[in-house]
C-alpha positions as CSV (number, residue, x, y, z in Angstrom):
1,M,-0.2,0.2,0.1
2,L,1.5,3.5,-1.0
3,T,1.2,6.1,1.8
4,Q,2.4,9.5,2.1
5,S,5.7,8.0,3.2
6,S,7.0,6.0,0.7
7,T,10.2,6.8,-0.9
8,V,8.4,6.9,-4.6
9,D,7.7,10.5,-5.2
10,G,6.0,9.7,-8.9
11,L,5.3,7.1,-11.0
12,V,5.2,6.5,-14.4
13,I,3.0,3.8,-16.5
14,A,3.8,2.6,-19.8
15,G,0.7,1.6,-21.1
16,F,-0.2,-0.8,-23.8
17,G,-2.1,0.6,-27.1
18,A,-3.4,4.1,-26.9
19,G,-2.3,3.9,-23.2
20,H,-4.3,1.6,-21.8
21,V,-3.7,-0.8,-18.4
22,S,-5.6,-4.0,-17.1
23,E,-8.7,-3.2,-15.0
24,S,-6.8,-4.5,-11.7
25,A,-3.5,-2.3,-12.7
26,A,-6.1,0.7,-12.9
27,E,-7.2,0.2,-9.5
28,A,-3.4,0.7,-8.4
29,V,-3.6,3.9,-10.4
30,T,-6.6,5.2,-8.3
31,V,-4.5,4.7,-5.1
32,A,-1.3,5.9,-6.4
33,A,-2.6,9.1,-7.6
34,A,-4.2,9.9,-4.7
35,V,-0.6,10.2,-2.9
36,M,1.3,11.2,-5.9
37,P,1.8,12.3,-9.3
38,V,1.0,9.4,-11.8
39,V,1.9,9.8,-15.7
40,C,0.5,7.5,-18.5
41,S,2.4,7.1,-21.3
42,R,2.7,4.6,-23.9
43,T,5.4,1.8,-25.1
44,A,5.5,2.6,-28.9
45,D,5.1,5.7,-30.9
46,G,2.3,8.3,-30.8
47,P,0.2,10.2,-28.5
48,V,-1.7,8.6,-25.1
49,L,-5.1,8.9,-26.7
50,E,-7.2,10.9,-23.8
51,A,-11.2,10.1,-25.0
52,T,-11.4,7.3,-27.4
53,Y,-11.7,4.7,-24.6
54,G,-13.9,4.3,-21.8
55,F,-13.5,0.8,-20.3
56,P,-12.0,0.4,-17.2
57,G,-8.3,1.0,-17.5
58,S,-8.4,3.0,-20.9
59,E,-7.2,6.3,-21.4
60,S,-10.1,8.6,-20.2
61,D,-10.8,6.1,-17.0
62,L,-7.1,6.3,-16.1
63,I,-7.5,10.1,-16.6
64,D,-10.7,9.9,-14.5
65,R,-9.0,8.4,-11.8
66,G,-6.2,11.3,-11.6
67,A,-3.6,9.9,-14.2
68,I,-1.9,12.6,-15.9
69,P,-1.5,12.1,-20.0
70,A,1.7,12.2,-21.1
71,G,0.7,13.3,-24.8
72,W,3.5,12.4,-27.4
73,L,6.2,11.4,-24.7
74,D,7.1,7.7,-24.4
75,A,7.9,6.3,-20.8
76,R,11.5,7.3,-20.6
77,K,11.0,11.0,-21.9
78,S,8.1,11.0,-19.2
79,R,10.4,9.8,-16.9
80,I,13.2,12.2,-17.4
81,L,10.1,15.2,-17.3
82,L,8.4,13.9,-13.8
83,S,11.6,13.2,-12.3
84,L,12.9,17.4,-12.9
85,L,9.8,18.8,-12.1
86,L,9.6,16.7,-9.1
87,A,13.2,17.8,-8.7
88,T,12.5,21.5,-8.7
89,G,9.6,21.0,-6.4
90,Q,6.6,21.1,-8.8
91,R,3.4,19.9,-7.9
92,G,-0.1,19.3,-8.8
93,D,-1.1,21.7,-11.3
94,E,2.2,22.3,-12.7
95,I,3.2,19.1,-13.4
96,C,0.1,18.9,-15.6
97,K,0.9,22.0,-17.1
98,A,4.3,20.8,-18.1
99,F,2.9,17.6,-19.3
100,N,0.3,19.4,-21.7
101,V,3.3,21.7,-23.1
102,H,6.2,18.8,-23.6
103,G,3.6,16.3,-24.4
104,A,2.2,18.2,-27.3
105,A,1.9,17.0,-30.8
106,P,5.4,17.8,-32.6
């Protein structure tokens, strides 16, 4: 179980397809997003979709659960950006805004 005292400051998920995870992993996103920023990326090229699918674990479901969509950033780039943001004290809306800017379409 994740708590405020966890040694993890943020989480990047490399979802499959357009940024999806299993239903059980989606439940873990809910728990994690309550205590830290959770960024949802995808393993391949292309953007994380935001409103195409609505099943449990879909990109829109993860966003509803508190995940931040990485846009066009893959998991490695998302991890670097999240690490930099956390290291400079950015939180909440500031992290969301940074992913909106840096994950925007090329």
